[in-house]
C-alpha positions as CSV (number, residue, x, y, z in Angstrom):
1,M,0.0,0.0,0.0
2,T,1.3,3.5,-0.9
3,Q,1.1,6.4,1.6
4,S,-1.4,8.2,-0.6
5,N,-3.7,5.1,-0.7
6,V,-3.6,4.8,3.1
7,K,-4.7,8.5,3.5
8,N,-7.8,7.9,1.4
9,M,-8.9,4.7,3.1
10,S,-11.4,4.4,6.0
11,T,-10.4,2.4,9.1
12,A,-12.5,-0.6,7.9
13,Q,-11.0,-0.6,4.4
14,L,-7.5,-0.3,5.9
15,R,-8.1,-3.3,8.2
16,E,-9.5,-5.3,5.3
17,Q,-6.5,-4.5,3.2
18,L,-4.0,-5.4,5.9
19,V,-5.8,-8.8,6.4
20,K,-5.5,-9.5,2.7
21,E,-1.8,-8.7,2.7
22,R,-1.1,-10.9,5.7
23,Q,-3.0,-13.8,4.1
24,S,-1.0,-13.4,0.9
25,L,2.2,-13.5,2.9
26,A,1.0,-16.6,4.7
27,D,0.2,-18.3,1.4
28,F,3.6,-17.4,0.1
29,Y,5.4,-19.1,3.1
30,N,2.9,-22.0,3.2
31,P,4.9,-25.2,2.6
32,N,1.9,-26.8,0.8
33,V,2.3,-26.2,-2.9
34,L,0.2,-27.5,-5.8
35,V,2.4,-29.2,-8.5
36,N,0.9,-30.0,-11.9
37,I,2.4,-33.1,-13.5
38,G,1.1,-33.1,-17.0
39,P,-0.7,-33.0,-19.3
40,S,2.5,-31.9,-21.1
41,H,5.3,-33.4,-19.2
42,P,8.3,-35.6,-20.2
43,A,7.5,-38.3,-17.6
44,M,3.8,-38.5,-18.4
45,H,2.6,-41.5,-20.4
46,G,0.4,-39.5,-22.7
47,T,-1.8,-36.5,-22.1
48,L,-2.6,-37.1,-18.4
49,R,-2.8,-34.6,-15.6
50,A,-2.0,-35.3,-12.0
51,M,-2.3,-32.4,-9.5
52,C,-0.2,-33.1,-6.4
53,R,-0.3,-31.1,-3.2
54,V,3.2,-31.3,-1.9
55,N,4.8,-30.4,1.5
56,G,8.5,-30.2,0.7
57,E,9.1,-33.4,-1.2
58,V,6.2,-35.3,0.2
59,I,2.9,-35.7,-1.7
60,E,0.1,-35.1,0.8
61,D,-2.7,-35.4,-1.7
62,A,-3.3,-35.9,-5.4
63,T,-6.1,-35.7,-7.9
64,C,-6.1,-36.9,-11.5
65,E,-7.8,-35.4,-14.6
66,I,-8.5,-37.2,-17.8
67,G,-10.1,-36.2,-21.1
68,Y,-7.2,-34.5,-22.9
69,L,-7.2,-37.2,-25.6
70,H,-10.9,-37.9,-25.8
71,R,-11.8,-38.6,-29.5
72,A,-15.3,-40.0,-29.2
73,I,-14.3,-43.4,-30.5
74,E,-17.3,-45.1,-29.0
75,K,-19.6,-42.6,-30.6
76,L,-17.9,-42.9,-34.0
77,A,-18.8,-46.6,-33.9
78,E,-22.4,-45.6,-34.4
79,N,-21.5,-44.0,-37.7
80,R,-19.0,-46.5,-39.1
81,T,-19.6,-50.0,-40.3
82,Y,-18.3,-52.9,-38.3
83,H,-15.3,-53.3,-40.6
84,Q,-14.6,-49.6,-40.8
85,W,-14.4,-49.3,-37.0
86,I,-11.5,-51.9,-36.7
87,V,-9.0,-49.1,-37.4
88,Y,-10.2,-47.2,-34.4
89,T,-9.3,-50.1,-32.1
90,D,-5.7,-49.6,-33.1
91,R,-5.8,-46.1,-31.5
92,L,-6.8,-47.4,-28.0
93,N,-3.7,-49.0,-26.5
94,Y,-1.5,-48.3,-29.4
95,C,1.3,-50.2,-27.7
96,S,-0.6,-53.5,-28.4
97,A,-2.9,-52.8,-31.3
98,L,-3.1,-56.4,-32.3
99,A,-4.8,-57.4,-29.1
100,N,-7.3,-54.6,-29.5
101,N,-8.2,-55.7,-33.0
102,I,-8.8,-59.3,-31.9
103,A,-10.9,-58.4,-28.8
104,Y,-13.2,-56.3,-30.9
105,V,-13.8,-58.8,-33.8
106,M,-14.4,-61.5,-31.2
107,A,-17.4,-59.6,-29.9
108,V,-18.8,-59.0,-33.5
109,E,-18.3,-62.7,-34.3
110,D,-20.3,-63.6,-31.2
111,L,-23.2,-61.5,-32.5
112,L,-22.9,-63.2,-35.9
113,G,-22.6,-66.7,-34.3
114,I,-19.3,-67.3,-36.1
115,T,-16.5,-69.6,-34.9
116,V,-13.3,-68.9,-36.8
117,T,-11.1,-71.6,-38.2
118,E,-8.5,-73.5,-36.1
119,R,-5.6,-71.9,-38.0
120,C,-7.0,-68.4,-37.5
121,Q,-7.4,-69.1,-33.7
122,W,-3.7,-70.1,-33.4
123,I,-2.6,-67.1,-35.4
124,R,-4.7,-64.8,-33.2
125,V,-3.0,-66.3,-30.0
126,I,0.4,-65.6,-31.6
127,C,-0.7,-62.0,-32.3
128,M,-1.9,-61.5,-28.7
129,E,1.2,-62.9,-27.1
130,L,3.5,-60.8,-29.4
131,A,1.4,-57.7,-28.4
132,R,1.9,-58.7,-24.7
133,I,5.6,-58.8,-25.1
134,I,5.7,-55.5,-26.9
135,D,3.5,-53.8,-24.3
136,H,5.6,-55.2,-21.4
137,I,8.8,-54.1,-23.0
138,I,7.5,-50.6,-23.3
139,C,6.3,-50.6,-19.7
140,V,9.6,-51.9,-18.2
141,A,11.9,-50.0,-20.6
142,I,10.2,-46.6,-20.3
143,N,9.8,-46.8,-16.5
144,A,13.5,-47.6,-16.2
145,L,14.3,-44.7,-18.5
146,D,12.1,-42.4,-16.4
147,M,14.3,-43.4,-13.4
148,G,17.6,-42.9,-15.3
149,A,18.3,-46.5,-16.5
150,L,19.0,-45.8,-20.2
151,T,20.9,-49.0,-21.0
152,C,17.9,-51.2,-20.2
153,F,15.8,-49.1,-22.6
154,W,18.2,-49.8,-25.6
155,Y,18.5,-53.5,-24.7
156,L,14.7,-54.1,-24.6
157,Y,13.8,-51.7,-27.5
158,H,15.9,-53.7,-29.9
159,W,13.6,-56.7,-29.5
160,R,10.5,-54.5,-29.6
161,E,11.6,-53.4,-33.1
162,E,12.3,-57.0,-34.0
163,A,8.7,-57.9,-33.0
164,Y,7.4,-54.9,-35.1
165,T,9.4,-56.2,-38.1
166,M,7.6,-59.5,-37.8
167,I,4.3,-57.7,-37.5
168,E,5.1,-55.6,-40.5
169,G,5.6,-58.8,-42.5
170,M,2.2,-60.1,-41.3
171,C,0.1,-57.1,-42.2
172,G,2.3,-54.3,-43.6
173,M,2.0,-52.1,-40.5
174,R,4.2,-51.7,-37.5
175,L,2.2,-49.7,-34.9
176,T,-1.5,-49.5,-35.9
177,T,-2.0,-52.9,-37.5
178,S,-5.7,-53.4,-38.3
179,Y,-4.7,-57.0,-38.9
180,A,-7.8,-58.8,-37.6
181,R,-10.9,-59.2,-39.8
182,I,-14.4,-60.4,-38.9
183,G,-14.3,-64.1,-39.7
184,G,-10.5,-64.2,-40.4
185,M,-7.3,-62.2,-40.7
186,M,-6.1,-59.7,-43.3
187,Y,-3.3,-62.0,-44.5
188,D,-1.8,-65.4,-43.6
189,L,1.6,-65.5,-42.0
190,P,4.5,-64.7,-44.3
191,D,6.8,-67.4,-45.5
192,N,9.8,-66.3,-43.4
193,F,7.7,-65.9,-40.2
194,A,8.8,-69.3,-38.6
195,S,12.5,-68.5,-39.0
196,E,12.1,-64.9,-37.7
197,M,10.1,-66.2,-34.7
198,A,12.8,-68.8,-34.0
199,K,15.4,-66.1,-33.7
200,F,13.0,-64.0,-31.5
201,V,12.2,-66.7,-28.9
202,V,16.0,-67.4,-28.5
203,G,17.3,-63.8,-28.4
204,L,14.7,-62.1,-26.2
205,P,15.2,-64.4,-23.1
206,R,19.0,-63.6,-23.2
207,T,18.2,-59.9,-23.1
208,L,15.7,-60.3,-20.3
209,E,18.5,-62.0,-18.3
210,D,20.8,-59.1,-19.0
211,V,18.2,-56.6,-17.9
212,E,17.5,-58.4,-14.7
213,K,21.3,-58.4,-13.9
214,L,21.2,-54.6,-14.4
215,L,18.0,-53.9,-12.4
216,T,16.7,-56.7,-10.1
217,T,19.3,-56.4,-7.4
218,N,20.5,-52.9,-8.3
219,R,20.4,-50.8,-5.1
220,I,19.1,-47.7,-6.7
221,W,16.4,-49.5,-8.6
222,V,15.3,-51.4,-5.5
223,D,15.2,-48.2,-3.4
224,R,13.1,-46.5,-6.1
225,T,10.6,-49.3,-6.5
226,K,10.4,-51.4,-3.3
227,D,7.4,-50.5,-1.1
228,V,6.5,-47.7,-3.5
229,G,2.9,-47.4,-4.9
230,T,1.7,-50.4,-2.9
231,L,-1.7,-51.8,-3.5
232,T,-3.0,-54.7,-1.3
233,A,-5.0,-57.5,-2.8
234,E,-8.2,-56.1,-1.3
235,E,-7.5,-52.6,-2.6
236,A,-6.7,-53.8,-6.1
237,I,-9.9,-55.8,-6.3
238,N,-12.0,-52.9,-4.9
239,F,-10.4,-50.5,-7.5
240,G,-11.2,-53.0,-10.3
241,V,-7.6,-53.5,-11.2
242,T,-6.8,-56.4,-13.6
243,G,-3.9,-57.8,-15.4
244,P,-0.2,-57.7,-14.2
245,C,-1.0,-55.0,-11.6
246,L,-3.7,-57.2,-10.0
247,R,-1.4,-60.3,-10.1
248,A,1.5,-58.2,-8.6
249,S,-0.8,-57.7,-5.6
250,G,-1.1,-61.4,-5.1
251,V,-4.4,-62.1,-6.8
252,D,-4.3,-65.3,-8.8
253,F,-6.5,-64.4,-11.8
254,D,-5.8,-64.6,-15.5
255,L,-8.6,-64.8,-18.2
256,R,-6.4,-66.9,-20.4
257,R,-6.5,-69.7,-17.8
258,D,-9.7,-69.0,-15.9
259,R,-12.0,-68.3,-18.8
260,P,-9.9,-69.7,-21.8
261,Y,-10.7,-68.5,-25.3
262,Y,-9.3,-69.7,-28.6
263,T,-6.6,-72.3,-28.0
264,Y,-5.3,-71.2,-24.6
265,S,-6.7,-74.3,-22.9
266,E,-4.3,-76.4,-25.0
267,L,-1.2,-74.4,-24.0
268,D,1.1,-74.9,-21.0
269,F,2.0,-71.7,-19.2
270,D,2.2,-70.3,-15.7
271,V,0.3,-67.4,-14.3
272,V,2.8,-65.1,-12.6
273,I,1.9,-63.9,-9.1
274,G,3.5,-61.2,-7.0
275,Q,3.2,-60.5,-3.2
276,N,3.6,-56.9,-2.3
277,G,1.7,-55.0,-5.0
278,D,4.4,-52.4,-5.3
279,V,6.3,-51.0,-8.3
280,Y,9.1,-53.6,-7.8
281,D,6.6,-56.6,-8.0
282,R,4.9,-55.1,-11.0
283,Y,8.3,-55.1,-12.7
284,L,9.0,-58.7,-11.7
285,V,5.6,-59.9,-12.9
286,R,6.0,-58.3,-16.3
287,M,9.5,-59.6,-16.8
288,E,8.3,-63.2,-16.0
289,E,5.2,-62.8,-18.1
290,M,7.4,-62.1,-21.1
291,R,9.1,-65.4,-20.6
292,Q,5.7,-67.1,-20.3
293,S,4.6,-65.5,-23.6
294,I,7.8,-66.8,-25.2
295,R,6.8,-70.3,-24.0
296,I,3.3,-69.8,-25.5
297,L,4.8,-68.6,-28.8
298,Q,7.1,-71.7,-29.1
299,Q,4.1,-74.0,-28.5
300,C,2.0,-72.1,-31.0
301,M,4.6,-72.4,-33.7
302,Q,4.9,-76.2,-33.1
303,K,1.1,-76.7,-33.0
304,L,0.1,-74.3,-35.8
305,P,-2.1,-76.3,-38.2
306,K,-2.4,-75.9,-41.9
307,G,-5.8,-75.2,-43.4
308,P,-8.1,-72.3,-44.3
309,L,-7.6,-68.9,-42.6
310,W,-11.2,-67.7,-43.2
311,V,-14.5,-69.0,-42.1
312,E,-16.6,-69.9,-45.2
313,D,-19.5,-67.6,-44.5
314,R,-20.6,-65.3,-47.3
315,R,-21.8,-62.7,-44.9
316,V,-18.2,-61.9,-43.8
317,R,-15.8,-63.8,-46.2
318,I,-13.8,-61.2,-48.1
319,P,-13.1,-62.5,-51.6
320,E,-9.6,-63.2,-52.8
321,K,-8.1,-60.3,-54.8
322,K,-7.5,-62.5,-57.8
323,D,-11.2,-63.4,-58.0
324,V,-12.2,-59.8,-57.5
325,Y,-10.2,-58.8,-60.6
326,E,-11.5,-61.6,-62.8
327,K,-15.1,-62.3,-61.8
328,M,-17.9,-59.7,-61.9
329,E,-20.1,-61.4,-59.2
330,V,-17.1,-61.5,-56.8
331,L,-16.3,-57.9,-57.5
332,I,-19.9,-56.9,-56.6
333,H,-19.8,-59.0,-53.4
334,H,-16.5,-57.4,-52.4
335,F,-17.9,-53.9,-53.1
336,K,-21.0,-54.6,-51.0
337,I,-19.0,-55.8,-48.0
338,F,-16.8,-52.7,-47.9
339,M,-19.3,-50.0,-49.0
340,E,-22.5,-51.2,-47.4
341,G,-21.0,-53.3,-44.6
342,I,-21.9,-56.6,-43.0
343,D,-25.5,-57.1,-41.9
344,V,-25.3,-58.1,-38.2
345,P,-28.5,-59.4,-36.6
346,P,-30.1,-57.6,-33.6
347,G,-28.7,-58.6,-30.3
348,E,-26.0,-57.8,-27.8
349,A,-22.6,-59.3,-26.9
350,Y,-19.8,-58.7,-24.5
351,N,-16.4,-60.4,-25.0
352,C,-13.1,-59.7,-23.3
353,I,-9.5,-60.9,-23.4
354,E,-6.5,-60.8,-21.1
355,S,-4.9,-57.9,-22.8
356,P,-1.3,-56.9,-21.8
357,N,-2.6,-54.4,-19.3
358,G,-5.6,-56.3,-18.1
359,E,-9.2,-57.1,-19.0
360,L,-10.1,-55.4,-22.3
361,G,-13.7,-55.9,-23.2
362,F,-16.1,-54.7,-25.9
363,Y,-19.9,-54.5,-25.3
364,I,-21.8,-54.2,-28.6
365,V,-25.6,-53.6,-29.0
366,S,-27.0,-54.2,-32.5
367,R,-30.4,-53.3,-33.8
368,G,-29.6,-55.0,-37.1
369,G,-27.8,-53.6,-40.1
370,P,-24.1,-52.8,-40.9
371,K,-23.5,-50.4,-37.9
372,A,-23.6,-50.9,-34.2
373,W,-26.3,-49.1,-32.2
374,R,-24.0,-48.7,-29.2
375,I,-20.4,-49.8,-28.4
376,K,-18.8,-49.5,-25.0
377,I,-15.2,-50.4,-24.2
378,K,-14.0,-51.6,-20.8
379,S,-10.4,-50.5,-20.8
380,P,-7.9,-51.4,-18.0
381,S,-6.1,-48.0,-18.1
382,L,-9.3,-46.2,-16.8
383,L,-9.5,-48.4,-13.8
384,H,-5.8,-48.3,-13.1
385,F,-5.5,-44.6,-13.3
386,Q,-7.9,-44.1,-10.4
387,T,-5.5,-46.0,-8.1
388,F,-2.8,-43.4,-8.7
389,E,-4.3,-40.9,-6.3
390,H,-4.4,-43.5,-3.6
391,S,-0.9,-44.9,-4.3
392,V,1.1,-41.7,-4.2
393,K,-0.2,-40.2,-1.0
394,G,2.7,-40.0,1.4
395,A,5.2,-40.8,-1.3
396,K,7.9,-38.4,-2.7
397,I,7.6,-36.5,-5.9
398,P,9.9,-38.9,-7.9
399,D,7.8,-41.8,-6.6
400,A,4.9,-40.4,-8.5
401,I,6.8,-41.0,-11.8
402,S,7.7,-44.6,-11.0
403,V,4.2,-45.4,-9.8
404,L,2.6,-44.1,-13.0
405,G,5.1,-46.0,-15.1
406,S,4.4,-49.2,-13.3
407,L,0.6,-48.8,-13.9
408,N,1.4,-48.5,-17.6
409,I,-1.4,-46.0,-18.4
410,I,-2.0,-45.5,-22.1
411,A,-3.9,-42.3,-22.8
412,G,-5.6,-43.5,-25.9
413,E,-7.2,-46.3,-24.0
414,L,-7.9,-44.1,-21.0
415,D,-9.9,-41.4,-22.8
416,R,-11.3,-43.1,-25.8
């Protein structure tokens, strides 16, 4: 306040102004400060926002905000044919697009009453396990990078790129694949797939051993992850957590074993369980799950049968390109599938898979015709993100980064 302002003030106004100034000074020296982590932040896994109230280095409270990447994907399903909407599933968890494609077409096939061929089932299992490995590599490597362990990032990302090269040979795409089709797959496996897979299942386990030597008993890594972001089994269940985060809390549940789909009942693999539900156990669970996925891939390649890739159902069977070019009636049929869409009977269906992050489900309501009346997605990231506020209370600011990385939130799946 200037001297001239004081002269012009009444006693009540002066008292009020002094109270305001004292309050502003108290706020300035108050140790409780709001810190925004995101939505534009180098340690954020997408456009997420976490507002933390910190006292020194300790996070006393936190609240999360979503919606920065909302694209109305579920609403778009009402204006796209069932085939056209496959490409939107790639943009959910874009770290494991293959799994999203397959989960969606499974639900549509349920509405149509279709069971895909045996070869198609085995190929879809291969795709989902490749997607699991890629997703886990991203989670472990990026979380290690966020905490300063750059070497692990390069070791693991080499094999991520090798997996993407195999996927590129399968469908021509690396990240957003759109590989699955209703009733089949876009293409069969390429001729060199078996040899490439043989190199992959031998090379990746060696790298996992190297990464474990760098991290598992590393004093810095253990201090940054042990007893950090802990979720008990009861808390994980109450929050609706699924997938590796749930199993890291000691809950023995995996849809591949407990509600098997496709050929999982014929495969030998272990469900990996943790104990403490902290960042360290989530890391250990994902590392071992990659080894189990390699076991599954080896069995799939041994048991992969020959035979047709597509179900012989004219409602969904996409004609071969050679026949499209040579036969008028096949050209017309091809045109009607892609321009008019598949006629799906009225009904509703929900199907889910054990995606890399947890239970990924699609609920579809059809009133007949080529477009869904409603589609709703159950995504694990939405349920996992709500645990963040609970997990970081009482933790330090750097712990918030490691907790978020261990939950493996993908913004595309979170917002939809």
